[in-house]
N, C-alpha and C positions, 0 to 999 in steps of 0.2 A: 505493499499499499504506499502511496506517495504521501508524505508528512509536510510536503512544500505546501505552503497557503497558497490559494488561487489569487492572481492579483485581479482586483475590480476592475470592471468597465472604465470605472473613472481615471485608475492609475494608467490603462492603457491609452486611454484618449488624450489625457495630458502629458503622456511620455513621462512620468513619474522617474524612472529607472534613469534618464538620462540627467536628472537635476543633480545639482551637487548635493553631498550628506548635509550641508548647512541649510539649504533650500529644501529639501526634504524634512528635517527636524523643523524648521519654522512652519512650512504648510502644516504639518502634522499637530504642531502644539495651537496654532491657530484654528485650525478644524475643530479640533479635539474642544477647544473653549468655547466654540461657537455651539457644537452640540450639547456640551453640557449647561451653558445658559440655557439654551432651548428647552432641555429635560427640566431643569430646575425651576423655570417660567411656568411649565405646564403642571410641575409639583405644586409650585404654590398657588396656582389657580384651583387646585381642588382641594386645599387644606382649608379648614377654620383659623378663623382669628388666634383661638388659643395654639394651636398646632404651629401656627406662622412665628408667634411669639418665641415659642420653646426652639424653633428652629433658629430664629435669629440670635436667641441667647446662647444656643449651641457654637453656632458659628462665631459669635463675638468673643466669647470664652476659649474656643480652641482655635479657632483661625487656621492657620497653616501649619499648626503644631501637629494634627491628626490626619488621618486618612479620611476625607470627608467623603469621597465617593464610598468608601465602605460605611461609614455611618448611614448616609442617606440609604443604600441598599439594605441596611440591615433594620433601620427605623423606619422605612416606607418602601413596602414589597412592590409597589407599582413603579417605584423608580428604576429598576433596571429594565422593564418594558420600556419606560420612556426613552430612556437611554438607546435601546435598540430601535424604537420607531424614528427618532432623531437621526441616528446614523444612517438608516436606510433613506429616509425622507433628504439628506444632506447629500448623499451619493446620485440621488435621482436626479435633485435640483441640479447639482453640478455639471453631471452628465448631460441635462438638457441644453444647459447654458452655454458649456464648451461645445457640444455637438452643432447647436445652432450657428457657430462662429466658424466652423470647418467648411 
């Protein structure tokens, strides 16, 4: 069985493998942040005021000292699904935009 991950259609369309390592890392960091922001925004829309306040308190007191993704996944079971949906949506939209320009 081949354990090599299959490249996404987006990676092929934008010729990702031809980019420098710095460009790849920058793109992945920016893309990851967009996806995370979208998932967190959707999570916030699904929470009540009390839960939002608890989440804000957690983020204020723990900030970047902990694995926020792990916390969100453990505390809010729907968060993993939101991340997955946002990854799929990001790839589809990026492919649509890039393909339209080719």
